[in-house]
FIVONU-908605 format. One record per residue: residue in one letter; z, y, x of N, C-alpha, C in turn. Coordinates in nm, 3 decimals, always signed. Each point is the difference from the previous one (the first is absolute). Layout:
<atoms>
   drenmar      n.zz      n.yy      n.xx     ca.zz     ca.yy     ca.xx      c.zz      c.yy      c.xx
         A         Z         Y         X         Z         Y         X         Z         Y         X
...
</atoms>
This chain:
<atoms>
   drenmar      n.zz      n.yy      n.xx     ca.zz     ca.yy     ca.xx      c.zz      c.yy      c.xx
         X    +0.183    -0.500    -0.774    +0.133    +0.043    +0.044    +0.107    -0.056    -0.094
         X    -0.027    -0.003    -0.128    +0.095    -0.059    -0.094    +0.017    -0.149    +0.030
         X    -0.110    -0.067    +0.029    +0.007    -0.141    +0.039    +0.086    -0.017    +0.125
         X    -0.019    +0.089    +0.099    +0.077    -0.009    +0.123    +0.149    +0.019    -0.028
         X    +0.031    +0.094    -0.088    +0.141    +0.023    -0.034    +0.062    -0.125    -0.063
         X    -0.070    -0.061    -0.095    +0.051    -0.122    -0.063    +0.015    -0.112    +0.102
         X    -0.097    -0.010    +0.091    +0.003    -0.104    +0.103    +0.119    +0.019    +0.094
         X    +0.019    +0.122    +0.049    +0.111    +0.027    +0.092    +0.135    -0.019    -0.069
         X    +0.009    +0.040    -0.125    +0.125    -0.016    -0.075    +0.032    -0.148    -0.018
         X    -0.102    -0.080    -0.025    +0.022    -0.143    -0.017    +0.036    -0.068    +0.131
         X    -0.062    +0.045    +0.108    +0.022    -0.063    +0.130    +0.135    +0.038    +0.060
         X    +0.037    +0.128    -0.008    +0.120    +0.049    +0.068    +0.122    +0.011    -0.093
         X    -0.023    -0.004    -0.131    +0.108    +0.010    -0.097    +0.096    +0.114    +0.034
         X    -0.050    +0.123    +0.008    +0.084    +0.114    +0.040    +0.098    +0.040    -0.110
         X    +0.103    +0.071    +0.038    +0.093    +0.056    -0.099    -0.075    +0.106    -0.081
         X    +0.015    -0.005    -0.131    -0.071    +0.093    -0.087    +0.097    +0.087    -0.079
         X    -0.042    +0.123    -0.023    +0.076    +0.093    -0.082    -0.080    +0.030    -0.126
         X    +0.067    +0.003    -0.112    -0.067    +0.027    -0.126    +0.057    +0.127    -0.064
         X    -0.083    +0.064    -0.077    +0.045    +0.121    -0.069    -0.107    +0.049    -0.094
         X    +0.019    +0.122    -0.051    -0.098    +0.062    -0.088    -0.020    +0.145    +0.043
         X    -0.126    +0.041    +0.004    -0.034    +0.137    +0.037    -0.127    +0.043    -0.072
         X    -0.022    +0.130    -0.003    -0.127    +0.053    -0.048    -0.098    +0.004    +0.116
         X    -0.127    -0.006    -0.031    -0.102    +0.008    +0.105    -0.107    +0.100    -0.044
         X    -0.083    +0.040    +0.094    -0.099    +0.103    -0.027    -0.098    -0.039    -0.112
         X    -0.053    -0.124    -0.001    -0.092    -0.034    -0.109    +0.069    -0.010    -0.136
         X    +0.132    -0.030    +0.000    +0.074    -0.017    -0.125    +0.131    +0.079    +0.008
         X    -0.008    +0.132    -0.010    +0.118    +0.083    +0.025    +0.100    +0.008    -0.115
         X    -0.039    -0.044    -0.119    +0.086    +0.021    -0.116    +0.113    -0.103    -0.007
         X    -0.035    -0.126    +0.016    +0.098    -0.107    -0.019    +0.039    -0.064    +0.134
         X    +0.121    -0.055    +0.003    +0.044    -0.074    +0.116    -0.069    -0.136    +0.005
         X    -0.033    -0.044    +0.121    -0.066    -0.129    +0.017    +0.076    -0.081    +0.105
         X    +0.011    -0.131    -0.020    +0.072    -0.084    +0.097    -0.079    -0.013    +0.130
         X    +0.073    -0.012    +0.110    -0.063    -0.022    +0.130    +0.083    -0.100    +0.080
         X    -0.065    -0.061    +0.097    +0.066    -0.089    +0.096    -0.036    +0.051    +0.138
         X    +0.100    +0.021    +0.084    -0.022    +0.053    +0.135    +0.047    -0.101    +0.105
         X    -0.076    -0.011    +0.110    +0.040    -0.080    +0.115    -0.067    +0.055    +0.124
         X    +0.042    -0.046    +0.115    -0.060    +0.046    +0.126    -0.149    -0.035    +0.008
         X    -0.044    -0.122    -0.038    -0.144    -0.027    -0.001    -0.078    +0.093    -0.092
         X    +0.064    +0.047    -0.107    -0.068    +0.094    -0.090    -0.031    +0.129    +0.074
         X    +0.094    +0.048    +0.081    -0.024    +0.121    +0.080    -0.117    -0.021    +0.095
         X    -0.001    -0.116    +0.066    -0.107    -0.029    +0.096    -0.136    -0.002    -0.071
         X    -0.006    -0.067    -0.114    -0.127    -0.011    -0.072    -0.048    +0.137    -0.050
         X    +0.094    +0.082    -0.045    -0.037    +0.136    -0.042    -0.056    +0.079    +0.118
         X    +0.060    -0.015    +0.116    -0.048    +0.071    +0.119    -0.141    -0.046    +0.037
         X    -0.023    -0.131    -0.004    -0.132    -0.051    +0.033    -0.104    +0.042    -0.104
         X    +0.043    +0.012    -0.124    -0.089    +0.045    -0.107    -0.045    +0.144    +0.026
         X    +0.093    +0.084    +0.042    -0.033    +0.139    +0.032    -0.095    +0.005    +0.119
         X    +0.027    -0.081    +0.102    -0.086    +0.000    +0.120    -0.142    -0.043    -0.034
         X    -0.013    -0.106    -0.077    -0.133    -0.049    -0.037    -0.072    +0.100    -0.091
         X    +0.074    +0.058    -0.094    -0.061    +0.096    -0.092    -0.048    +0.125    +0.075
         X    +0.082    +0.047    +0.092    -0.038    +0.119    +0.078    -0.128    -0.026    +0.079
         X    -0.006    -0.112    +0.069    -0.118    -0.029    +0.082    -0.122    -0.030    -0.086
         X    +0.021    -0.058    -0.118    -0.112    -0.020    -0.092    -0.060    +0.135    -0.042
         X    +0.086    +0.095    -0.031    -0.048    +0.134    -0.039    -0.073    +0.068    +0.116
         X    +0.056    -0.012    +0.120    -0.065    +0.060    +0.116    -0.133    -0.068    +0.029
         X    -0.005    -0.130    -0.023    -0.125    -0.074    +0.019    -0.107    +0.048    -0.098
         X    +0.039    +0.024    -0.126    -0.094    +0.054    -0.098    -0.052    +0.136    +0.042
         X    +0.088    +0.080    +0.057    -0.039    +0.134    +0.045    -0.097    -0.008    +0.118
         X    +0.031    -0.085    +0.097    -0.083    -0.010    +0.120    -0.133    -0.066    -0.028
         X    -0.003    -0.097    -0.092    -0.124    -0.072    -0.029    -0.090    +0.077    -0.095
         X    +0.056    +0.048    -0.110    -0.081    +0.061    -0.106    +0.025    +0.148    -0.018
         X    +0.089    +0.058    +0.085    +0.038    +0.141    -0.016    +0.051    +0.025    -0.142
         X    +0.079    -0.095    -0.049    +0.054    +0.009    -0.135    +0.112    +0.104    -0.005
         X    -0.017    +0.108    -0.076    +0.107    +0.101    -0.010    +0.124    -0.057    -0.069
         X    -0.021    -0.096    -0.091    +0.114    -0.063    -0.066    +0.082    -0.079    +0.102
         X    -0.070    -0.074    +0.087    +0.070    -0.075    +0.104    +0.079    +0.090    +0.092
         X    -0.059    +0.113    +0.037    +0.069    +0.094    +0.090    +0.120    +0.060    -0.070
         X    -0.013    +0.034    -0.127    +0.112    +0.058    -0.075    +0.114    -0.100    -0.015
         X    -0.035    -0.124    -0.030    +0.103    -0.104    -0.015    +0.070    -0.027    +0.132
         X    -0.076    +0.001    +0.109    +0.061    -0.019    +0.132    +0.098    +0.113    +0.031
         X    -0.035    +0.122    -0.039    +0.088    +0.114    +0.023    +0.132    -0.016    -0.077
         X    -0.009    -0.053    -0.122    +0.120    -0.023    -0.080    +0.089    -0.107    +0.063
         X    -0.063    -0.097    +0.067    +0.074    -0.111    +0.061    +0.046    +0.030    +0.143
         X    -0.046    +0.113    +0.055    +0.022    +0.028    +0.143    +0.147    -0.002    +0.039
         X    +0.084    +0.069    -0.076    +0.143    +0.008    +0.034    +0.063    -0.139    -0.004
         X    -0.029    -0.074    -0.106    +0.055    -0.135    -0.010    -0.051    -0.090    +0.111
         X    -0.128    +0.014    +0.033    -0.056    -0.084    +0.107    +0.064    +0.033    +0.135
         X    +0.024    +0.127    +0.027    +0.064    +0.039    +0.126    +0.137    -0.065    +0.013
         X    +0.071    -0.011    -0.111    +0.132    -0.064    +0.003    -0.014    -0.150    +0.026
         X    -0.099    -0.061    -0.062    -0.024    -0.143    +0.024    -0.041    -0.025    +0.145
         X    -0.087    +0.086    +0.052    -0.046    -0.014    +0.139    +0.115    +0.015    +0.098
         X    +0.100    +0.080    -0.035    +0.117    +0.016    +0.087    +0.086    -0.126    -0.002
         X    +0.004    -0.068    -0.115    +0.079    -0.123    -0.010    -0.072    -0.121    +0.058
         X    -0.132    -0.003    -0.018    -0.079    -0.115    +0.045    -0.121    +0.048    +0.082
         X    +0.025    +0.061    +0.116    -0.112    +0.055    +0.078    -0.101    -0.104    +0.045
         X    +0.046    -0.117    +0.042    -0.092    -0.103    +0.048    -0.088    -0.053    -0.113
         X    +0.059    -0.023    -0.115    -0.078    -0.050    -0.113    -0.103    +0.103    -0.046
         X    +0.040    +0.125    -0.006    -0.093    +0.104    -0.045    -0.114    +0.019    +0.100
         X    +0.032    -0.009    +0.128    -0.107    +0.009    +0.101    -0.094    -0.119    -0.012
         X    +0.056    -0.117    -0.026    -0.083    -0.120    -0.014    -0.089    +0.008    -0.123
         X    +0.054    +0.048    -0.112    -0.080    +0.017    -0.122    -0.115    +0.097    +0.026
         X    +0.031    +0.112    +0.065    -0.102    +0.099    +0.031    -0.106    -0.058    +0.093
         X    +0.043    -0.079    +0.099    -0.094    -0.060    +0.094    -0.092    -0.100    -0.070
         X    +0.056    -0.081    -0.089    -0.082    -0.099    -0.073    -0.102    +0.068    -0.089
         X    +0.041    +0.106    -0.069    -0.092    +0.071    -0.088    -0.108    +0.071    +0.080
         X    +0.038    +0.052    +0.117    -0.099    +0.064    +0.087    -0.103    -0.102    +0.048
         X    +0.049    -0.119    +0.039    -0.091    -0.108    +0.042    -0.093    -0.040    -0.114
         X    +0.056    -0.013    -0.120    -0.081    -0.038    -0.116    -0.104    +0.106    -0.031
         X    +0.038    +0.128    +0.010    -0.092    +0.109    -0.027    -0.115    -0.001    +0.100
         X    +0.032    -0.024    +0.126    -0.103    -0.003    +0.104    -0.095    -0.117    -0.021
         X    +0.055    -0.115    -0.038    -0.084    -0.117    -0.025    -0.095    +0.026    -0.116
         X    +0.051    +0.061    -0.106    -0.083    +0.025    -0.117    -0.105    +0.107    +0.028
         X    +0.037    +0.101    +0.079    -0.096    +0.105    +0.032    -0.109    -0.049    +0.094
         X    +0.027    -0.105    +0.077    -0.101    -0.054    +0.090    -0.116    -0.061    -0.078
         X    +0.029    -0.044    -0.122    -0.104    -0.059    -0.084    -0.040    -0.140    +0.042
         X    +0.061    -0.052    +0.103    -0.036    -0.133    +0.051    +0.121    -0.095    +0.004
         X    +0.112    +0.043    -0.055    +0.122    -0.081    +0.007    -0.017    -0.130    -0.077
         X    +0.050    -0.108    +0.057    -0.003    -0.128    -0.070    +0.112    -0.003    -0.104
         X    -0.014    -0.090    -0.094    +0.102    -0.014    -0.104    +0.134    -0.039    +0.062
         X    -0.003    -0.091    +0.096    +0.125    -0.044    +0.063    +0.070    +0.113    +0.073
         X    -0.076    +0.081    +0.074    +0.059    +0.108    +0.077    +0.067    +0.102    -0.090
         X    -0.068    +0.038    -0.108    +0.055    +0.098    -0.092    +0.122    -0.056    -0.073
         X    -0.009    -0.124    -0.045    +0.111    -0.062    -0.072    +0.121    -0.018    +0.091
         X    -0.024    -0.028    +0.128    +0.111    -0.020    +0.093    +0.076    +0.130    +0.026
         X    -0.069    +0.113    -0.001    +0.067    +0.128    +0.019    +0.093    +0.028    -0.118
         X    -0.048    -0.029    -0.119    +0.083    +0.016    -0.121    +0.116    -0.099    +0.001
         X    -0.028    -0.122    +0.044    +0.103    -0.103    +0.006    +0.111    +0.037    +0.097
         X    -0.038    +0.054    +0.113    +0.099    +0.039    +0.100    +0.095    +0.105    -0.057
         X    -0.056    +0.095    -0.074    +0.081    +0.107    -0.058    +0.101    -0.056    -0.100
         X    -0.045    -0.085    -0.091    +0.091    -0.052    -0.101    +0.101    -0.097    +0.062
         X    -0.040    -0.068    +0.105    +0.095    -0.087    +0.070    +0.114    +0.079    +0.060
         X    -0.031    +0.117    +0.055    +0.103    +0.087    +0.058    +0.096    +0.048    -0.108
         X    -0.055    +0.034    -0.116    +0.083    +0.047    -0.111    +0.092    -0.112    -0.049
         X    -0.050    -0.122    -0.009    +0.080    -0.112    -0.050    +0.103    -0.049    +0.101
         X    -0.018    +0.034    +0.126    +0.097    -0.040    +0.103    +0.123    +0.090    -0.013
         X    +0.089    -0.038    -0.086    +0.112    +0.084    -0.042    +0.095    +0.034    +0.114
         X    +0.045    -0.101    +0.073    +0.090    +0.022    +0.113    -0.017    -0.114    +0.099
         X    +0.050    +0.021    +0.121    -0.018    -0.099    +0.106    +0.105    -0.109    -0.013
         X    -0.034    -0.105    -0.068    +0.093    -0.111    -0.019    -0.078    -0.130    -0.012
         X    +0.061    -0.105    -0.048    -0.063    -0.131    -0.004    -0.117    -0.007    -0.099
         X    -0.009    +0.096    -0.094    -0.107    -0.001    -0.098    -0.113    +0.097    +0.033
         X    +0.014    +0.073    +0.109    -0.094    +0.107    +0.031    -0.144    -0.051    +0.013
         X    -0.019    -0.106    +0.077    -0.136    -0.051    +0.023    -0.064    -0.052    -0.129
         X    +0.079    -0.073    -0.081    -0.053    -0.054    -0.124    -0.040    +0.112    -0.096
         X    +0.085    +0.103    -0.010    -0.031    +0.111    -0.089    -0.124    +0.076    +0.047
         X    -0.014    +0.015    +0.131    -0.119    +0.068    +0.053    -0.126    -0.081    -0.028
         X    +0.008    -0.132    +0.020    -0.116    -0.085    -0.026    -0.037    +0.000    -0.148
         X    +0.102    +0.000    -0.087    -0.026    +0.008    -0.144    -0.071    +0.131    -0.034
         X    +0.050    +0.110    +0.059    -0.062    +0.130    -0.024    -0.143    +0.006    +0.051
         X    -0.026    -0.063    +0.112    -0.135    -0.001    +0.055    -0.096    -0.074    -0.093
         X    +0.042    -0.117    -0.047    -0.086    -0.076    -0.092    -0.025    +0.077    -0.128
         X    +0.104    +0.063    -0.053    -0.014    +0.079    -0.121    -0.089    +0.121    +0.025
         X    +0.011    +0.058    +0.121    -0.084    +0.115    +0.035    -0.147    -0.036    +0.004
         X    -0.034    -0.116    +0.053    -0.140    -0.044    +0.003    -0.051    -0.024    -0.142
         X    +0.083    -0.060    -0.082    -0.038    -0.025    -0.140    -0.028    +0.133    -0.071
         X    +0.090    +0.095    +0.015    -0.015    +0.130    -0.066    -0.125    +0.072    +0.049
         X    -0.025    -0.006    +0.131    -0.117    +0.069    +0.054    -0.129    -0.060    -0.056
         X    -0.008    -0.132    -0.002    -0.120    -0.066    -0.052    -0.017    +0.028    -0.150
         X    +0.109    -0.005    -0.074    -0.007    +0.029    -0.143    -0.048    +0.143    -0.024
         X    +0.052    +0.095    +0.077    -0.043    +0.139    -0.014    -0.147    +0.017    +0.035
         X    -0.043    -0.066    +0.108    -0.140    +0.010    +0.041    -0.092    -0.057    -0.109
         X    +0.041    -0.111    -0.058    -0.077    -0.063    -0.108    -0.006    +0.092    -0.122
         X    +0.112    +0.060    -0.033    +0.009    +0.092    -0.114    -0.082    +0.127    +0.024
         X    +0.004    +0.051    +0.123    -0.063    +0.129    +0.032    -0.149    -0.008    +0.031
         X    -0.052    -0.121    +0.019    -0.138    -0.014    +0.048    -0.103    +0.074    -0.085
         X    -0.001    -0.012    -0.133    -0.101    +0.073    -0.078    +0.007    +0.151    +0.020
         X    +0.122    +0.056    -0.001    +0.015    +0.145    +0.020    -0.038    +0.041    +0.141
         X    +0.035    -0.083    +0.099    -0.035    +0.032    +0.139    -0.151    -0.001    +0.020
         X    -0.068    -0.090    -0.067    -0.147    -0.005    +0.010    -0.062    +0.126    -0.061
         X    +0.052    +0.040    -0.116    -0.053    +0.121    -0.065    +0.021    +0.124    +0.086
         X    +0.116    +0.007    +0.065    +0.034    +0.118    +0.080    -0.040    -0.016    +0.146
         X    -0.067    -0.112    +0.031    -0.047    -0.029    +0.135    +0.113    +0.004    +0.102
         X    +0.111    -0.062    -0.038    +0.114    -0.011    +0.089    +0.005    -0.140    +0.059
         X    +0.061    -0.010    +0.116    +0.012    -0.130    +0.066    +0.091    -0.092    -0.080
         X    -0.041    -0.125    -0.011    +0.083    -0.105    -0.058    -0.033    -0.127    +0.079
         X    +0.101    -0.069    +0.052    -0.028    -0.118    +0.084    -0.071    -0.113    -0.075
         X    -0.006    +0.008    -0.134    -0.067    -0.104    -0.077    -0.148    +0.030    -0.024
         X    -0.048    +0.113    +0.049    -0.141    +0.034    -0.020    -0.094    -0.110    +0.048
         X    +0.032    -0.058    +0.115    -0.087    -0.101    +0.058    +0.020    -0.139    -0.061
         X    +0.103    -0.013    -0.085    +0.029    -0.130    -0.061    -0.059    -0.012    -0.140
         X    -0.022    +0.112    -0.068    -0.035    -0.003    -0.141    -0.131    -0.074    -0.028
         X    -0.092    +0.000    +0.097    -0.129    -0.065    -0.021    +0.009    -0.152    +0.007
         X    +0.110    -0.053    +0.046    +0.015    -0.146    +0.009    -0.002    -0.064    -0.138
         X    -0.062    -0.114    -0.011    -0.004    -0.070    -0.129    +0.139    -0.045    -0.042
         X    +0.083    -0.028    +0.098    +0.135    -0.047    -0.031    +0.103    +0.112    +0.010
         X    -0.045    +0.125    -0.019    +0.088    +0.116    +0.017    +0.127    -0.011    -0.084
         X    -0.014    -0.024    -0.130    +0.117    -0.006    -0.088    +0.093    -0.114    +0.039
         X    -0.057    -0.114    +0.034    +0.082    -0.114    +0.042    +0.071    +0.032    +0.132
         X    -0.071    +0.068    +0.090    +0.059    +0.039    +0.129    +0.120    +0.090    -0.021
         X    -0.013    +0.098    -0.090    +0.109    +0.093    -0.027    +0.121    -0.075    -0.056
         X    -0.023    -0.083    -0.100    +0.112    -0.071    -0.063    +0.067    -0.095    +0.099
         X    -0.079    -0.072    +0.079    +0.058    -0.093    +0.098    +0.080    +0.076    +0.106
         X    -0.052    +0.114    +0.043    +0.069    +0.079    +0.102    +0.131    +0.055    -0.054
         X    -0.003    +0.054    -0.121    +0.122    +0.052    -0.062    +0.103    -0.112    -0.020
         X    -0.046    -0.117    -0.043    +0.089    -0.113    -0.022    +0.065    -0.044    +0.131
         X    -0.077    -0.003    +0.106    +0.053    -0.039    +0.130    +0.106    +0.100    +0.048
         X    -0.029    +0.130    -0.017    +0.092    +0.103    +0.049    +0.131    +0.001    -0.078
         X    -0.009    -0.008    -0.132    +0.124    -0.002    -0.078    +0.073    -0.132    +0.022
         X    -0.076    -0.105    +0.034    +0.062    -0.128    +0.032    +0.085    +0.010    +0.127
         X    -0.050    +0.072    +0.100    +0.078    +0.021    +0.122    +0.129    +0.074    -0.032
         X    -0.011    +0.097    -0.089    +0.117    +0.079    -0.039    +0.102    -0.086    -0.074
         X    -0.046    -0.078    -0.097    +0.093    -0.080    -0.080    +0.063    -0.113    +0.082
         X    -0.073    -0.050    +0.099    +0.057    -0.105    +0.085    +0.123    +0.052    +0.074
         X    -0.009    +0.122    +0.053    +0.114    +0.060    +0.068    +0.110    +0.031    -0.101
         X    -0.040    +0.054    -0.113    +0.095    +0.037    -0.105    +0.083    -0.120    -0.045
         X    -0.065    -0.112    -0.024    +0.071    -0.118    -0.051    +0.096    -0.060    +0.103
         X    -0.019    +0.032    +0.126    +0.089    -0.053    +0.104    +0.127    +0.085    +0.016
         X    +0.004    +0.118    -0.062    +0.117    +0.087    +0.011    +0.109    -0.047    -0.096
         X    +0.127    +0.014    +0.038    +0.112    -0.045    -0.087    +0.028    +0.101    -0.111
         X    -0.086    +0.005    -0.099    +0.011    +0.098    -0.108    +0.049    -0.067    -0.128
         X    +0.082    +0.070    -0.075    +0.048    -0.049    -0.130    -0.016    +0.110    -0.106
         X    +0.056    +0.116    +0.030    -0.001    +0.111    -0.097    -0.143    +0.047    -0.030
         X    -0.030    +0.020    -0.127    -0.128    +0.055    -0.046    -0.120    -0.085    +0.042
         X    +0.020    -0.130    +0.018    -0.111    -0.084    +0.045    -0.113    -0.006    -0.102
         X    +0.035    -0.002    -0.129    -0.105    -0.005    -0.102    -0.089    +0.124    +0.006
         X    +0.063    +0.115    +0.020    -0.076    +0.125    +0.008    -0.086    +0.000    +0.126
         X    +0.058    -0.037    +0.112    -0.072    +0.001    +0.127    -0.119    -0.096    -0.004
         X    +0.022    -0.118    -0.051    -0.110    -0.097    -0.010    -0.108    +0.050    -0.096
         X    +0.041    +0.063    -0.108    -0.096    +0.052    -0.095    -0.090    +0.105    +0.065
         X    +0.057    +0.082    +0.086    -0.078    +0.103    +0.070    -0.101    -0.064    +0.093
         X    +0.045    -0.097    +0.080    -0.088    -0.060    +0.100    -0.104    -0.094    -0.059
         X    +0.039    -0.075    -0.103    -0.091    -0.101    -0.054    -0.085    +0.051    -0.116
         X    +0.042    +0.109    -0.063    -0.076    +0.051    -0.115    -0.030    +0.149    +0.013
         X    +0.101    +0.080    +0.024    -0.018    +0.145    +0.002    -0.103    +0.048    +0.101
         X    -0.002    -0.062    +0.118    -0.095    +0.041    +0.104    -0.146    -0.020    -0.042
         X    -0.021    -0.088    -0.098    -0.136    -0.031    -0.043    -0.044    +0.081    -0.121
         X    +0.085    +0.088    -0.050    -0.032    +0.074    -0.122    -0.129    +0.080    +0.013
         X    -0.012    +0.075    +0.110    -0.120    +0.084    +0.018    -0.125    -0.087    +0.015
         X    +0.013    -0.109    +0.072    -0.114    -0.091    +0.017    -0.048    -0.050    -0.137
         X    +0.094    -0.042    -0.083    -0.036    -0.051    -0.133    -0.064    +0.108    -0.087
         X    +0.050    +0.124    +0.013    -0.060    +0.111    -0.075    -0.144    +0.023    +0.043
         X    -0.025    -0.009    +0.130    -0.135    +0.019    +0.051    -0.093    -0.111    -0.048
         X    +0.050    -0.123    -0.005    -0.083    -0.111    -0.047    -0.036    +0.018    -0.148
         X    +0.096    +0.045    -0.078    -0.027    +0.025    -0.142    -0.104    +0.111    -0.017
         X    +0.012    +0.104    +0.082    -0.095    +0.110    -0.006    -0.140    -0.046    +0.038
         X    -0.008    -0.084    +0.104    -0.130    -0.049    +0.045    -0.062    -0.092    -0.105
         X    +0.081    -0.081    -0.065    -0.053    -0.092    -0.101    -0.056    +0.077    -0.119
         X    +0.060    +0.114    -0.033    -0.050    +0.082    -0.110    -0.131    +0.068    +0.035
         X    -0.023    +0.022    +0.131    -0.121    +0.068    +0.045    -0.118    -0.094    +0.021
         X    +0.023    -0.132    -0.014    -0.109    -0.096    +0.016    -0.092    +0.008    -0.122
         X    -0.131    +0.021    +0.017    -0.091    +0.006    -0.114    +0.004    -0.127    -0.081
         X    -0.018    +0.013    -0.132    +0.006    -0.116    -0.089    -0.103    -0.105    +0.036
         X    -0.121    +0.044    +0.039    -0.105    -0.095    +0.038    +0.040    -0.082    +0.120
         X    +0.070    +0.066    +0.095    +0.046    -0.070    +0.120    +0.104    -0.105    -0.038
         X    +0.091    +0.039    -0.091    +0.104    -0.093    -0.044    -0.061    -0.121    -0.069
         X    -0.103    +0.025    -0.085    -0.065    -0.110    -0.071    -0.069    -0.096    +0.096
         X    -0.061    +0.056    +0.105    -0.069    -0.086    +0.097    +0.102    -0.090    +0.069
         X    +0.118    +0.057    +0.031    +0.104    -0.081    +0.067    +0.048    -0.111    -0.093
         X    +0.015    +0.035    -0.130    +0.045    -0.101    -0.095    -0.105    -0.109    -0.018
         X    -0.128    +0.042    -0.006    -0.107    -0.098    -0.014    -0.003    -0.093    +0.120
         X    +0.018    +0.058    +0.119    -0.001    -0.081    +0.121    +0.115    -0.097    +0.004
         X    +0.117    +0.044    -0.051    +0.115    -0.089    -0.004    -0.028    -0.117    -0.094
</atoms>
């Protein structure tokens, strides 16, 4: 959502208001803020996604924490739903589709990733104008990347808890790790191709850093963790073979 805010601000160059206020996490001192219309939109979408994430946790795992957090967000979400009824219905529909696919236990990776992509594409489609289609396509590509990255990250825990993960049938492949990296590279490549075609100037260094480096942070952490878990004898055999 922060990335989306920076992207929309760079693309639309909205009028911004600056000031200083206290906030709940830091109530003692005044802190600077920048406000714009895209900021309001992004905050609303953040509430909508957070609310449905909490409800999803409750429905899937009967998480009392998820239910409690959803209750705290309920009033704010109702206000967002009143402002953006079509988007909120679409988010709910995409998450429902994704939940049904995952509960079926037979969903393909593409089908599950596409449901997530559709949702994020709707969120990124800020308004109906000349940039709407490009922003939606960018969001869809980013949504597929995020879904695959999450599935890759969650696979060990999902196996332990016997939960569905679309990568279960892929892990036995000899080229599993290469397949994951190539797929992630292709998906973020689709996203960056659209991104680079947009007439952006403001915050380009930050935006590029997110897409070209930040998105890969979790992947790199997982690779480091896996390399530490490789037995020394296995590492020596690989070195001897090299």
